[in-house]
C-alpha positions as CSV (number, residue, x, y, z in Angstrom):
1,M,82.8,68.1,-128.2
2,Q,81.0,65.1,-129.7
3,L,79.7,67.3,-132.5
4,A,83.3,68.5,-133.3
5,I,84.7,65.0,-133.4
6,T,81.8,63.9,-135.7
7,F,82.4,66.9,-137.9
8,I,86.1,66.2,-138.2
9,A,85.5,62.6,-139.0
10,V,83.0,63.5,-141.7
11,V,85.4,66.0,-143.3
12,A,88.3,63.6,-143.1
13,G,86.2,60.9,-144.8
14,L,85.2,63.3,-147.6
15,I,88.8,64.3,-148.1
16,L,90.0,60.7,-148.2
17,S,87.2,59.8,-150.6
18,L,88.1,62.7,-152.9
19,A,91.8,61.7,-152.8
20,V,91.0,58.1,-153.7
21,A,88.7,59.2,-156.5
22,L,91.4,61.5,-158.0
23,V,94.1,58.8,-157.8
24,T,91.8,56.3,-159.4
25,E,90.7,58.7,-162.1
26,E,94.4,59.6,-162.9
27,L,95.4,55.9,-163.1
28,I,92.5,55.0,-165.4
29,F,92.0,58.0,-167.6
30,G,95.6,59.1,-167.5
31,Q,96.6,55.7,-169.0
32,I,93.8,56.0,-171.6
33,M,94.8,59.6,-172.6
34,R,98.5,58.6,-172.7
35,T,97.7,55.7,-175.0
36,F,95.5,57.8,-177.2
37,F,98.1,60.6,-177.6
38,H,100.9,58.1,-178.1
39,R,98.9,56.4,-181.0
40,Q,98.1,59.8,-182.4
41,T,101.8,60.9,-182.5
42,M,102.8,57.5,-183.9
43,S,100.4,57.8,-186.8
44,H,101.9,61.2,-187.9
45,K,105.4,59.7,-188.3
């Protein structure tokens, strides 16, 4: 039983870490890509 609880805690920690990493990546690189493409479209006008 202790092993199952430990396994669930490790898996939950990994999932939480992945979720935080994805949100952080989207906030940082999403803004960078949006700015890059916005500037690119503005230069064509």
